Backbone as XML, in Angstrom:
<?xml version="1.0"?>
<chain id="A" units="angstrom">
  <residue number="1" name="ALA">
    <atom name="N" x="0.827" y="-1.186" z="0.000"/>
    <atom name="CA" x="0.000" y="0.000" z="0.000"/>
    <atom name="C" x="0.877" y="1.258" z="0.000"/>
  </residue>
  <residue number="2" name="ARG">
    <atom name="N" x="1.929" y="1.244" z="0.820"/>
    <atom name="CA" x="2.805" y="2.425" z="0.878"/>
    <atom name="C" x="3.538" y="2.634" z="-0.446"/>
  </residue>
  <residue number="3" name="ARG">
    <atom name="N" x="3.977" y="1.547" z="-1.035"/>
    <atom name="CA" x="4.668" y="1.632" z="-2.322"/>
    <atom name="C" x="3.727" y="2.220" z="-3.380"/>
  </residue>
  <residue number="4" name="HIS">
    <atom name="N" x="2.485" y="1.764" z="-3.375"/>
    <atom name="CA" x="1.495" y="2.274" z="-4.323"/>
    <atom name="C" x="1.226" y="3.759" z="-4.069"/>
  </residue>
  <residue number="5" name="GLU">
    <atom name="N" x="1.106" y="4.130" z="-2.784"/>
    <atom name="CA" x="0.863" y="5.540" z="-2.441"/>
    <atom name="C" x="2.048" y="6.401" z="-2.869"/>
  </residue>
  <residue number="6" name="ARG">
    <atom name="N" x="3.268" y="5.931" z="-2.616"/>
    <atom name="CA" x="4.461" y="6.684" z="-3.011"/>
    <atom name="C" x="4.511" y="6.832" z="-4.534"/>
  </residue>
  <residue number="7" name="HIS">
    <atom name="N" x="4.227" y="5.755" z="-5.237"/>
    <atom name="CA" x="4.213" y="5.808" z="-6.702"/>
    <atom name="C" x="3.157" y="6.793" z="-7.198"/>
  </residue>
  <residue number="8" name="THR">
    <atom name="N" x="1.979" y="6.783" z="-6.587"/>
    <atom name="CA" x="0.902" y="7.697" z="-6.975"/>
    <atom name="C" x="1.314" y="9.138" z="-6.723"/>
  </residue>
  <residue number="9" name="ARG">
    <atom name="N" x="1.936" y="9.418" z="-5.583"/>
    <atom name="CA" x="2.400" y="10.776" z="-5.272"/>
    <atom name="C" x="3.488" y="11.228" z="-6.242"/>
  </residue>
  <residue number="10" name="GLU">
    <atom name="N" x="4.433" y="10.359" z="-6.530"/>
    <atom name="CA" x="5.500" y="10.704" z="-7.469"/>
    <atom name="C" x="4.934" y="11.002" z="-8.849"/>
  </residue>
  <residue number="11" name="LYS">
    <atom name="N" x="3.980" y="10.205" z="-9.265"/>
    <atom name="CA" x="3.349" y="10.443" z="-10.563"/>
    <atom name="C" x="2.616" y="11.777" z="-10.566"/>
  </residue>
  <residue number="12" name="TRP">
    <atom name="N" x="1.874" y="12.053" z="-9.493"/>
    <atom name="CA" x="1.144" y="13.317" z="-9.393"/>
    <atom name="C" x="2.121" y="14.497" z="-9.416"/>
  </residue>
  <residue number="13" name="LEU">
    <atom name="N" x="3.215" y="14.396" z="-8.669"/>
    <atom name="CA" x="4.219" y="15.466" z="-8.647"/>
    <atom name="C" x="4.851" y="15.663" z="-10.029"/>
  </residue>
  <residue number="14" name="ALA">
    <atom name="N" x="5.131" y="14.582" z="-10.715"/>
    <atom name="CA" x="5.721" y="14.681" z="-12.058"/>
    <atom name="C" x="4.749" y="15.362" z="-13.015"/>
  </residue>
  <residue number="15" name="ILE">
    <atom name="N" x="3.484" y="15.002" z="-12.932"/>
    <atom name="CA" x="2.480" y="15.642" z="-13.799"/>
    <atom name="C" x="2.387" y="17.127" z="-13.491"/>
  </residue>
  <residue number="16" name="ARG">
    <atom name="N" x="2.369" y="17.499" z="-12.226"/>
    <atom name="CA" x="2.313" y="18.922" z="-11.835"/>
    <atom name="C" x="3.547" y="19.670" z="-12.345"/>
  </residue>
  <residue number="17" name="ARG">
    <atom name="N" x="4.719" y="19.049" z="-12.247"/>
    <atom name="CA" x="5.959" y="19.672" z="-12.709"/>
    <atom name="C" x="5.894" y="19.920" z="-14.218"/>
  </residue>
  <residue number="18" name="VAL">
    <atom name="N" x="5.408" y="18.951" z="-14.966"/>
    <atom name="CA" x="5.264" y="19.102" z="-16.419"/>
    <atom name="C" x="4.246" y="20.195" z="-16.740"/>
  </residue>
  <residue number="19" name="GLU">
    <atom name="N" x="3.154" y="20.243" z="-16.002"/>
    <atom name="CA" x="2.151" y="21.289" z="-16.235"/>
    <atom name="C" x="2.737" y="22.671" z="-15.994"/>
  </residue>
  <residue number="20" name="ARG">
    <atom name="N" x="3.511" y="22.830" z="-14.921"/>
    <atom name="CA" x="4.155" y="24.125" z="-14.636"/>
    <atom name="C" x="5.149" y="24.497" z="-15.746"/>
  </residue>
  <residue number="21" name="GLN">
    <atom name="N" x="5.913" y="23.511" z="-16.199"/>
    <atom name="CA" x="6.876" y="23.772" z="-17.268"/>
    <atom name="C" x="6.159" y="24.175" z="-18.552"/>
  </residue>
  <residue number="22" name="ASN">
    <atom name="N" x="5.046" y="23.541" z="-18.856"/>
    <atom name="CA" x="4.272" y="23.910" z="-20.045"/>
    <atom name="C" x="3.754" y="25.334" z="-19.949"/>
  </residue>
  <residue number="23" name="ILE">
    <atom name="N" x="3.285" y="25.723" z="-18.771"/>
    <atom name="CA" x="2.810" y="27.094" z="-18.571"/>
    <atom name="C" x="3.960" y="28.080" z="-18.767"/>
  </residue>
  <residue number="24" name="GLU">
    <atom name="N" x="5.121" y="27.762" z="-18.215"/>
    <atom name="CA" x="6.288" y="28.634" z="-18.371"/>
    <atom name="C" x="6.681" y="28.761" z="-19.841"/>
  </residue>
  <residue number="25" name="LEU">
    <atom name="N" x="6.676" y="27.643" z="-20.575"/>
    <atom name="CA" x="7.020" y="27.674" z="-21.995"/>
    <atom name="C" x="5.996" y="28.481" z="-22.796"/>
  </residue>
  <residue number="26" name="GLU">
    <atom name="N" x="4.721" y="28.298" z="-22.509"/>
    <atom name="CA" x="3.683" y="29.062" z="-23.201"/>
    <atom name="C" x="3.813" y="30.547" z="-22.913"/>
  </residue>
  <residue number="27" name="THR">
    <atom name="N" x="4.122" y="30.891" z="-21.673"/>
    <atom name="CA" x="4.311" y="32.301" z="-21.305"/>
    <atom name="C" x="5.508" y="32.890" z="-22.029"/>
  </residue>
  <residue number="28" name="ALA">
    <atom name="N" x="6.618" y="32.150" z="-22.068"/>
    <atom name="CA" x="7.814" y="32.632" z="-22.763"/>
    <atom name="C" x="7.553" y="32.782" z="-24.260"/>
  </residue>
  <residue number="29" name="ALA">
    <atom name="N" x="6.820" y="31.846" z="-24.849"/>
    <atom name="CA" x="6.505" y="31.935" z="-26.282"/>
    <atom name="C" x="5.607" y="33.139" z="-26.564"/>
  </residue>
  <residue number="30" name="ALA">
    <atom name="N" x="4.636" y="33.392" z="-25.707"/>
    <atom name="CA" x="3.754" y="34.550" z="-25.884"/>
    <atom name="C" x="4.547" y="35.849" z="-25.757"/>
  </residue>
  <residue number="31" name="LEU">
    <atom name="N" x="5.463" y="35.893" z="-24.816"/>
    <atom name="CA" x="6.305" y="37.076" z="-24.655"/>
    <atom name="C" x="7.179" y="37.283" z="-25.887"/>
  </residue>
  <residue number="32" name="ALA">
    <atom name="N" x="7.754" y="36.211" z="-26.398"/>
    <atom name="CA" x="8.599" y="36.311" z="-27.596"/>
    <atom name="C" x="7.790" y="36.829" z="-28.783"/>
  </residue>
  <residue number="33" name="ARG">
    <atom name="N" x="6.564" y="36.325" z="-28.956"/>
    <atom name="CA" x="5.713" y="36.799" z="-30.061"/>
    <atom name="C" x="5.382" y="38.278" z="-29.898"/>
  </residue>
  <residue number="34" name="ALA">
    <atom name="N" x="5.091" y="38.690" z="-28.669"/>
    <atom name="CA" x="4.765" y="40.097" z="-28.410"/>
    <atom name="C" x="5.968" y="40.995" z="-28.680"/>
  </residue>
  <residue number="35" name="LEU">
    <atom name="N" x="7.149" y="40.553" z="-28.256"/>
    <atom name="CA" x="8.360" y="41.344" z="-28.489"/>
    <atom name="C" x="8.681" y="41.433" z="-29.973"/>
  </residue>
  <residue number="36" name="GLN">
    <atom name="N" x="8.470" y="40.343" z="-30.713"/>
    <atom name="CA" x="8.704" y="40.373" z="-32.157"/>
    <atom name="C" x="7.734" y="41.341" z="-32.828"/>
  </residue>
  <residue number="37" name="ALA">
    <atom name="N" x="6.485" y="41.314" z="-32.421"/>
    <atom name="CA" x="5.493" y="42.226" z="-33.010"/>
    <atom name="C" x="5.856" y="43.667" z="-32.709"/>
  </residue>
  <residue number="38" name="MET">
    <atom name="N" x="6.260" y="43.948" z="-31.471"/>
    <atom name="CA" x="6.634" y="45.306" z="-31.099"/>
    <atom name="C" x="7.877" y="45.748" z="-31.870"/>
  </residue>
  <residue number="39" name="ALA">
    <atom name="N" x="8.874" y="44.889" z="-31.926"/>
    <atom name="CA" x="10.108" y="45.232" z="-32.639"/>
    <atom name="C" x="9.836" y="45.429" z="-34.124"/>
  </residue>
  <residue number="40" name="GLY">
    <atom name="N" x="8.916" y="44.655" z="-34.672"/>
    <atom name="CA" x="8.579" y="44.787" z="-36.089"/>
    <atom name="C" x="8.002" y="46.138" z="-36.442"/>
  </residue>
  <residue number="41" name="THR">
    <atom name="N" x="7.334" y="46.777" z="-35.485"/>
    <atom name="CA" x="6.782" y="48.107" z="-35.753"/>
    <atom name="C" x="7.829" y="49.203" z="-35.606"/>
  </residue>
  <residue number="42" name="MET">
    <atom name="N" x="8.924" y="48.898" z="-34.930"/>
    <atom name="CA" x="9.945" y="49.914" z="-34.668"/>
    <atom name="C" x="11.215" y="49.721" z="-35.479"/>
  </residue>
  <residue number="43" name="SER">
    <atom name="N" x="11.304" y="48.662" z="-36.257"/>
    <atom name="CA" x="12.553" y="48.329" z="-36.929"/>
    <atom name="C" x="12.348" y="48.039" z="-38.400"/>
  </residue>
  <residue number="44" name="ASP">
    <atom name="N" x="13.415" y="48.248" z="-39.166"/>
    <atom name="CA" x="13.394" y="47.890" z="-40.578"/>
    <atom name="C" x="13.460" y="46.384" z="-40.759"/>
  </residue>
  <residue number="45" name="THR">
    <atom name="N" x="14.193" y="45.716" z="-39.887"/>
    <atom name="CA" x="14.365" y="44.273" z="-39.997"/>
    <atom name="C" x="14.583" y="43.674" z="-38.611"/>
  </residue>
  <residue number="46" name="ILE">
    <atom name="N" x="14.225" y="42.418" z="-38.467"/>
    <atom name="CA" x="14.420" y="41.708" z="-37.201"/>
    <atom name="C" x="15.218" y="40.449" z="-37.495"/>
  </residue>
  <residue number="47" name="LEU">
    <atom name="N" x="16.274" y="40.258" z="-36.744"/>
    <atom name="CA" x="17.084" y="39.053" z="-36.866"/>
    <atom name="C" x="17.009" y="38.293" z="-35.557"/>
  </residue>
  <residue number="48" name="MET">
    <atom name="N" x="16.832" y="36.998" z="-35.646"/>
    <atom name="CA" x="16.826" y="36.142" z="-34.467"/>
    <atom name="C" x="18.228" y="35.579" z="-34.299"/>
  </residue>
  <residue number="49" name="LEU">
    <atom name="N" x="18.763" y="35.670" z="-33.081"/>
    <atom name="CA" x="20.109" y="35.201" z="-32.788"/>
    <atom name="C" x="20.047" y="33.999" z="-31.861"/>
  </residue>
  <residue number="50" name="ASN">
    <atom name="N" x="21.009" y="33.095" z="-31.993"/>
    <atom name="CA" x="21.098" y="31.987" z="-31.054"/>
    <atom name="C" x="21.984" y="32.409" z="-29.879"/>
  </residue>
  <residue number="51" name="ALA">
    <atom name="N" x="22.250" y="31.491" z="-28.973"/>
    <atom name="CA" x="23.025" y="31.804" z="-27.773"/>
    <atom name="C" x="24.457" y="32.230" z="-28.092"/>
  </residue>
  <residue number="52" name="ASP">
    <atom name="N" x="24.968" y="31.839" z="-29.263"/>
    <atom name="CA" x="26.318" y="32.229" z="-29.678"/>
    <atom name="C" x="26.322" y="33.521" z="-30.478"/>
  </residue>
  <residue number="53" name="LEU">
    <atom name="N" x="25.157" y="34.210" z="-30.516"/>
    <atom name="CA" x="24.978" y="35.472" z="-31.246"/>
    <atom name="C" x="25.130" y="35.303" z="-32.750"/>
  </residue>
  <residue number="54" name="GLU">
    <atom name="N" x="24.814" y="34.106" z="-33.231"/>
    <atom name="CA" x="24.812" y="33.860" z="-34.667"/>
    <atom name="C" x="23.387" y="34.013" z="-35.185"/>
  </residue>
  <residue number="55" name="VAL">
    <atom name="N" x="23.261" y="34.532" z="-36.397"/>
    <atom name="CA" x="21.954" y="34.712" z="-37.000"/>
    <atom name="C" x="21.351" y="33.339" z="-37.294"/>
  </residue>
  <residue number="56" name="MET">
    <atom name="N" x="20.125" y="33.160" z="-36.842"/>
    <atom name="CA" x="19.418" y="31.906" z="-37.112"/>
    <atom name="C" x="18.790" y="31.990" z="-38.493"/>
  </residue>
  <residue number="57" name="ASP">
    <atom name="N" x="18.163" y="30.932" z="-38.937"/>
    <atom name="CA" x="17.533" y="30.877" z="-40.258"/>
    <atom name="C" x="16.560" y="32.040" z="-40.426"/>
  </residue>
  <residue number="58" name="VAL">
    <atom name="N" x="16.784" y="32.851" z="-41.446"/>
    <atom name="CA" x="15.976" y="34.048" z="-41.642"/>
    <atom name="C" x="15.228" y="34.064" z="-42.964"/>
  </residue>
  <residue number="59" name="GLY">
    <atom name="N" x="15.485" y="33.130" z="-43.838"/>
    <atom name="CA" x="14.784" y="33.084" z="-45.122"/>
    <atom name="C" x="15.553" y="33.784" z="-46.222"/>
  </residue>
  <residue number="60" name="ASP">
    <atom name="N" x="15.133" y="33.513" z="-47.446"/>
    <atom name="CA" x="15.834" y="34.045" z="-48.618"/>
    <atom name="C" x="15.732" y="35.552" z="-48.749"/>
  </residue>
  <residue number="61" name="SER">
    <atom name="N" x="14.650" y="36.149" z="-48.266"/>
    <atom name="CA" x="14.488" y="37.589" z="-48.434"/>
    <atom name="C" x="15.588" y="38.366" z="-47.716"/>
  </residue>
  <residue number="62" name="TYR">
    <atom name="N" x="16.083" y="37.818" z="-46.608"/>
    <atom name="CA" x="17.149" y="38.503" z="-45.887"/>
    <atom name="C" x="18.466" y="38.424" z="-46.640"/>
  </residue>
  <residue number="63" name="GLU">
    <atom name="N" x="18.682" y="37.340" z="-47.333"/>
    <atom name="CA" x="19.909" y="37.243" z="-48.128"/>
    <atom name="C" x="19.899" y="38.289" z="-49.227"/>
  </residue>
  <residue number="64" name="ALA">
    <atom name="N" x="18.746" y="38.510" z="-49.832"/>
    <atom name="CA" x="18.638" y="39.563" z="-50.836"/>
    <atom name="C" x="18.812" y="40.932" z="-50.185"/>
  </residue>
  <residue number="65" name="TYR">
    <atom name="N" x="18.266" y="41.088" z="-48.994"/>
    <atom name="CA" x="18.354" y="42.355" z="-48.265"/>
    <atom name="C" x="19.801" y="42.693" z="-47.919"/>
  </residue>
  <residue number="66" name="PHE">
    <atom name="N" x="20.530" y="41.711" z="-47.399"/>
    <atom name="CA" x="21.916" y="41.944" z="-47.002"/>
    <atom name="C" x="22.895" y="41.800" z="-48.159"/>
  </residue>
  <residue number="67" name="GLY">
    <atom name="N" x="22.469" y="41.187" z="-49.240"/>
    <atom name="CA" x="23.359" y="40.996" z="-50.371"/>
    <atom name="C" x="24.328" y="39.845" z="-50.172"/>
  </residue>
  <residue number="68" name="LYS">
    <atom name="N" x="24.091" y="39.043" z="-49.142"/>
    <atom name="CA" x="24.938" y="37.882" z="-48.861"/>
    <atom name="C" x="24.190" y="36.959" z="-47.911"/>
  </residue>
  <residue number="69" name="ARG">
    <atom name="N" x="24.727" y="35.773" z="-47.746"/>
    <atom name="CA" x="24.137" y="34.810" z="-46.816"/>
    <atom name="C" x="24.512" y="35.214" z="-45.394"/>
  </residue>
  <residue number="70" name="VAL">
    <atom name="N" x="23.512" y="35.389" z="-44.528"/>
    <atom name="CA" x="23.794" y="35.838" z="-43.162"/>
    <atom name="C" x="23.513" y="34.771" z="-42.104"/>
  </residue>
  <residue number="71" name="VAL">
    <atom name="N" x="22.888" y="33.655" z="-42.512"/>
    <atom name="CA" x="22.628" y="32.583" z="-41.551"/>
    <atom name="C" x="23.952" y="32.064" z="-41.017"/>
  </residue>
  <residue number="72" name="HIS">
    <atom name="N" x="24.034" y="31.916" z="-39.722"/>
    <atom name="CA" x="25.214" y="31.446" z="-38.996"/>
    <atom name="C" x="26.333" y="32.485" z="-38.936"/>
  </residue>
  <residue number="73" name="CYS">
    <atom name="N" x="26.094" y="33.702" z="-39.448"/>
    <atom name="CA" x="27.072" y="34.777" z="-39.278"/>
    <atom name="C" x="26.959" y="35.313" z="-37.857"/>
  </residue>
  <residue number="74" name="ASN">
    <atom name="N" x="28.075" y="35.697" z="-37.293"/>
    <atom name="CA" x="28.039" y="36.349" z="-35.996"/>
    <atom name="C" x="27.438" y="37.735" z="-36.174"/>
  </residue>
  <residue number="75" name="PHE">
    <atom name="N" x="26.487" y="38.086" z="-35.328"/>
    <atom name="CA" x="25.793" y="39.357" z="-35.469"/>
    <atom name="C" x="26.750" y="40.544" z="-35.407"/>
  </residue>
  <residue number="76" name="SER">
    <atom name="N" x="27.757" y="40.463" z="-34.569"/>
    <atom name="CA" x="28.722" y="41.567" z="-34.466"/>
    <atom name="C" x="29.395" y="41.848" z="-35.802"/>
  </residue>
  <residue number="77" name="ASP">
    <atom name="N" x="29.570" y="40.822" z="-36.620"/>
    <atom name="CA" x="30.186" y="41.017" z="-37.928"/>
    <atom name="C" x="29.275" y="41.777" z="-38.889"/>
  </residue>
  <residue number="78" name="LEU">
    <atom name="N" x="27.977" y="41.820" z="-38.594"/>
    <atom name="CA" x="27.035" y="42.557" z="-39.443"/>
    <atom name="C" x="26.913" y="44.020" z="-39.031"/>
  </residue>
  <residue number="79" name="LEU">
    <atom name="N" x="27.415" y="44.354" z="-37.848"/>
    <atom name="CA" x="27.349" y="45.732" z="-37.364"/>
    <atom name="C" x="28.478" y="46.574" z="-37.954"/>
  </residue>
  <residue number="80" name="VAL">
    <atom name="N" x="28.189" y="47.863" z="-38.135"/>
    <atom name="CA" x="29.275" y="48.754" z="-38.534"/>
    <atom name="C" x="30.268" y="48.801" z="-37.366"/>
  </residue>
  <residue number="81" name="PRO">
    <atom name="N" x="31.547" y="49.001" z="-37.643"/>
    <atom name="CA" x="32.553" y="48.960" z="-36.570"/>
    <atom name="C" x="32.238" y="49.887" z="-35.391"/>
  </residue>
  <residue number="82" name="GLU">
    <atom name="N" x="31.645" y="51.035" z="-35.651"/>
    <atom name="CA" x="31.347" y="51.992" z="-34.579"/>
    <atom name="C" x="30.321" y="51.448" z="-33.582"/>
  </residue>
  <residue number="83" name="ASP">
    <atom name="N" x="29.478" y="50.511" z="-34.009"/>
    <atom name="CA" x="28.425" y="49.987" z="-33.131"/>
    <atom name="C" x="28.818" y="48.713" z="-32.407"/>
  </residue>
  <residue number="84" name="ARG">
    <atom name="N" x="29.932" y="48.106" z="-32.756"/>
    <atom name="CA" x="30.301" y="46.818" z="-32.151"/>
    <atom name="C" x="30.596" y="46.944" z="-30.664"/>
  </residue>
  <residue number="85" name="ASP">
    <atom name="N" x="31.346" y="47.961" z="-30.265"/>
    <atom name="CA" x="31.655" y="48.139" z="-28.842"/>
    <atom name="C" x="30.393" y="48.449" z="-28.045"/>
  </residue>
  <residue number="86" name="ARG">
    <atom name="N" x="29.509" y="49.269" z="-28.618"/>
    <atom name="CA" x="28.244" y="49.574" z="-27.940"/>
    <atom name="C" x="27.410" y="48.310" z="-27.753"/>
  </residue>
  <residue number="87" name="PHE">
    <atom name="N" x="27.399" y="47.452" z="-28.779"/>
    <atom name="CA" x="26.638" y="46.212" z="-28.702"/>
    <atom name="C" x="27.218" y="45.290" z="-27.631"/>
  </residue>
  <residue number="88" name="ASP">
    <atom name="N" x="28.534" y="45.162" z="-27.580"/>
    <atom name="CA" x="29.175" y="44.330" z="-26.552"/>
    <atom name="C" x="28.847" y="44.853" z="-25.154"/>
  </residue>
  <residue number="89" name="ALA">
    <atom name="N" x="28.890" y="46.176" z="-24.978"/>
    <atom name="CA" x="28.558" y="46.774" z="-23.680"/>
    <atom name="C" x="27.092" y="46.522" z="-23.327"/>
  </residue>
  <residue number="90" name="LEU">
    <atom name="N" x="26.232" y="46.610" z="-24.316"/>
    <atom name="CA" x="24.810" y="46.358" z="-24.100"/>
    <atom name="C" x="24.578" y="44.915" z="-23.651"/>
  </residue>
  <residue number="91" name="LEU">
    <atom name="N" x="25.253" y="43.964" z="-24.289"/>
    <atom name="CA" x="25.122" y="42.566" z="-23.893"/>
    <atom name="C" x="25.594" y="42.344" z="-22.459"/>
  </residue>
  <residue number="92" name="GLN">
    <atom name="N" x="26.710" y="42.945" z="-22.107"/>
    <atom name="CA" x="27.219" y="42.805" z="-20.745"/>
    <atom name="C" x="26.231" y="43.370" z="-19.733"/>
  </residue>
  <residue number="93" name="GLU">
    <atom name="N" x="25.646" y="44.500" z="-20.051"/>
    <atom name="CA" x="24.667" y="45.109" z="-19.153"/>
    <atom name="C" x="23.408" y="44.244" z="-19.046"/>
  </residue>
  <residue number="94" name="ALA">
    <atom name="N" x="22.942" y="43.713" z="-20.166"/>
    <atom name="CA" x="21.750" y="42.853" z="-20.149"/>
    <atom name="C" x="21.992" y="41.607" z="-19.309"/>
  </residue>
  <residue number="95" name="CYS">
    <atom name="N" x="23.177" y="41.034" z="-19.421"/>
    <atom name="CA" x="23.507" y="39.852" z="-18.614"/>
    <atom name="C" x="23.607" y="40.210" z="-17.132"/>
  </residue>
  <residue number="96" name="ARG">
    <atom name="N" x="24.162" y="41.361" z="-16.862"/>
    <atom name="CA" x="24.355" y="41.776" z="-15.470"/>
    <atom name="C" x="23.024" y="42.030" z="-14.772"/>
  </residue>
  <residue number="97" name="VAL">
    <atom name="N" x="22.117" y="42.766" z="-15.419"/>
    <atom name="CA" x="20.856" y="43.144" z="-14.768"/>
    <atom name="C" x="19.709" y="42.201" z="-15.092"/>
  </residue>
  <residue number="98" name="GLN">
    <atom name="N" x="19.934" y="41.270" z="-16.051"/>
    <atom name="CA" x="18.899" y="40.304" z="-16.447"/>
    <atom name="C" x="17.619" y="41.001" z="-16.908"/>
  </residue>
  <residue number="99" name="VAL">
    <atom name="N" x="17.824" y="42.082" z="-17.675"/>
    <atom name="CA" x="16.702" y="42.825" z="-18.246"/>
    <atom name="C" x="16.980" y="43.023" z="-19.724"/>
  </residue>
  <residue number="100" name="MET">
    <atom name="N" x="15.937" y="42.853" z="-20.525"/>
    <atom name="CA" x="16.086" y="43.023" z="-21.966"/>
    <atom name="C" x="16.552" y="44.445" z="-22.281"/>
  </residue>
  <residue number="101" name="GLN">
    <atom name="N" x="17.408" y="44.563" z="-23.267"/>
    <atom name="CA" x="17.951" y="45.846" z="-23.693"/>
    <atom name="C" x="17.703" y="46.017" z="-25.187"/>
  </residue>
  <residue number="102" name="SER">
    <atom name="N" x="17.751" y="47.244" z="-25.651"/>
    <atom name="CA" x="17.682" y="47.481" z="-27.091"/>
    <atom name="C" x="18.565" y="48.665" z="-27.431"/>
  </residue>
  <residue number="103" name="MET">
    <atom name="N" x="18.944" y="48.725" z="-28.702"/>
    <atom name="CA" x="19.761" y="49.848" z="-29.167"/>
    <atom name="C" x="19.588" y="49.979" z="-30.669"/>
  </residue>
  <residue number="104" name="PRO">
    <atom name="N" x="19.588" y="51.198" z="-31.153"/>
    <atom name="CA" x="19.624" y="51.367" z="-32.608"/>
    <atom name="C" x="21.027" y="51.027" z="-33.098"/>
  </residue>
  <residue number="105" name="ALA">
    <atom name="N" x="21.103" y="50.436" z="-34.274"/>
    <atom name="CA" x="22.412" y="50.059" z="-34.806"/>
    <atom name="C" x="22.366" y="50.139" z="-36.328"/>
  </residue>
  <residue number="106" name="SER">
    <atom name="N" x="23.521" y="50.342" z="-36.905"/>
    <atom name="CA" x="23.648" y="50.322" z="-38.364"/>
    <atom name="C" x="24.287" y="49.009" z="-38.765"/>
  </residue>
  <residue number="107" name="LEU">
    <atom name="N" x="23.740" y="48.420" z="-39.832"/>
    <atom name="CA" x="24.237" y="47.144" z="-40.316"/>
    <atom name="C" x="24.964" y="47.346" z="-41.633"/>
  </residue>
  <residue number="108" name="VAL">
    <atom name="N" x="25.984" y="46.534" z="-41.850"/>
    <atom name="CA" x="26.747" y="46.591" z="-43.080"/>
    <atom name="C" x="26.083" y="45.689" z="-44.107"/>
  </residue>
  <residue number="109" name="LEU">
    <atom name="N" x="25.733" y="46.258" z="-45.234"/>
    <atom name="CA" x="25.205" y="45.490" z="-46.358"/>
    <atom name="C" x="26.316" y="45.393" z="-47.400"/>
  </residue>
  <residue number="110" name="GLU">
    <atom name="N" x="26.183" y="44.463" z="-48.293"/>
    <atom name="CA" x="27.224" y="44.293" z="-49.323"/>
    <atom name="C" x="27.332" y="45.535" z="-50.210"/>
  </residue>
  <residue number="111" name="PHE">
    <atom name="N" x="26.254" y="46.276" z="-50.349"/>
    <atom name="CA" x="26.260" y="47.394" z="-51.273"/>
    <atom name="C" x="26.080" y="48.741" z="-50.584"/>
  </residue>
  <residue number="112" name="ALA">
    <atom name="N" x="25.804" y="48.752" z="-49.255"/>
    <atom name="CA" x="25.569" y="50.011" z="-48.553"/>
    <atom name="C" x="25.556" y="49.759" z="-47.049"/>
  </residue>
  <residue number="113" name="THR">
    <atom name="N" x="25.433" y="50.830" z="-46.282"/>
    <atom name="CA" x="25.241" y="50.740" z="-44.834"/>
    <atom name="C" x="23.831" y="51.189" z="-44.532"/>
  </residue>
  <residue number="114" name="LEU">
    <atom name="N" x="23.128" y="50.386" z="-43.742"/>
    <atom name="CA" x="21.739" y="50.690" z="-43.401"/>
    <atom name="C" x="21.680" y="51.259" z="-42.021"/>
  </residue>
</chain>
């Protein structure tokens, strides 16, 4: 009986843990969608970066926009040199305070600077 009760409690706890994790994931996804929508109204272009600050898959239209393939490029390499130090400082500050940051930046295109 005790073994069955312990098993039932463990199962219940595992289900509750999964439910909480699902809620957290749904909340994070909703926040990401809201931030993308907000950024889309304030920006010419939006690039998604991975944890290594490399551009994730962005589609063919971005390659035409940048004049080159940018997937897996380090984002700092797309910034004009004057903005790279500001971007590094911004990242350090965001990590330190654990608050999202933003900054206007100019990007280097194959044919111009945006």
